[in-house]
N, C-alpha and C positions, 0 to 999 in steps of 0.2 A: 322318110323311112329311116335315115341315119339318125335323126333326132329321137325317134321312137326307140331305136336300138340303144342309144346312149342312155335314155331314160330308164329302160329296162335293166341295163347293166348297173346303173347307179342305184336303182331300187334294190336289186339283189345284193349289192355290196352293203347297203345299209342294213338289210335284214340279217345278213351273215354277221355283221359287226354287232348288232343288238344281241343275237344269239350267243356269240362268243362272250360278250360282257356278262350276260345272265349266267352262263355256264361257269365263268370264272368266280362269280360271287359265291363265297362260302357261307354256310350257316355260321352264325356267331358262336364263339366259344363262351362259356359261362364262368362267372366267378363262383368260387366255393362259398359255403356258408362261413360267416365270420367265426374265427376261432378254430377252424378245421386244421388238423395237422398237415393237410394237403395244400394249405393256402400259399406258401412261398413257391413251391414248384408249380402249382397251377397258375399263379400270376405270371411267372416266367414263361410258362407254356403258352399262355394267352398272348403275350407280347410277340413271341415267335410265330404263333399261328396267324396272327393278324398281319404279319409281314410275309406270309406264304412260306415260311421255313417249316414245312410239315414234319420233316424228320427230327429237327431239334425240338419242336413242340411235342411230338410224340414221346420223346425221351422224358421230357419234364412231366407230361401228363401221366406217363407210366409210373414215374416216381411218386407223383401225387396220389395215384390210386393205391400204391403200396403203403404209403404213409397213412392214408385214411381209406381203407377198403370200403367203408360205408358211405363215401362221398359220391353221391349220384352225379354231381357236376364233374368230378375228376374222371369218372368212367365215361360220361357223355363226351367230354372233350377228347379223351383218348380215342374214343370211337370216331369222332370227327376227323382227327389227324390220320388214323388208320385208313379211313375211307379215302382221304386225299392221297394217301400213299398206295392205294390199290389193294390193300389187304382187307377185302370185304368180309371174309369169314370172321376174322378177329374183331372187326368193327361191329358186326352184328352181335357178337357175344357181349361186347361192352355196352352196346345200345340196350340190350336186354337187361343187363345189370343196372344201368342208369334208369331204365323204365321202372324196374322193380323197387329200386331204392328211392327214386324221386317222385313218389306218388303225390306229394304236395307241391311239386314244382311245375307250374304250367308251361314254362319254357321247354321243359323236357317232355312232358306229356303231350304237348301240341306240336312237337317238332316233326316236320314233314320228312326229313331225312331219316329220323329214328323210325317213324311209322313205315317208311319204305323198306328199311332193313329188316324189321321184325315182322313184316307182313300185316300191318294194321291198316285200316282205311280211315 
């Protein structure tokens, strides 16, 4: 009986650990198109995003989107960081912009988190 209980507890701990790791994994931030005015801030934002510095990344992505308002990738990345910061309303707005501007970018068009925010299946 004791061995069974230990096995059950160990199994549950493993399942919880896998779930936490999956939850912690973030959708990858995207590079902007070469030559975009947003490139420098976006690159800095991607570095911070990859380190989990959501607030710093958000500031850089926001600047990137200001410098190149037509950059789908800048809006997408800004939405990712806003989502991580819990500002889902603003994230949804930037995901919508990314979707509209990034018609030729399959990473944006096929993004699960984007689809979830804007209500696509």
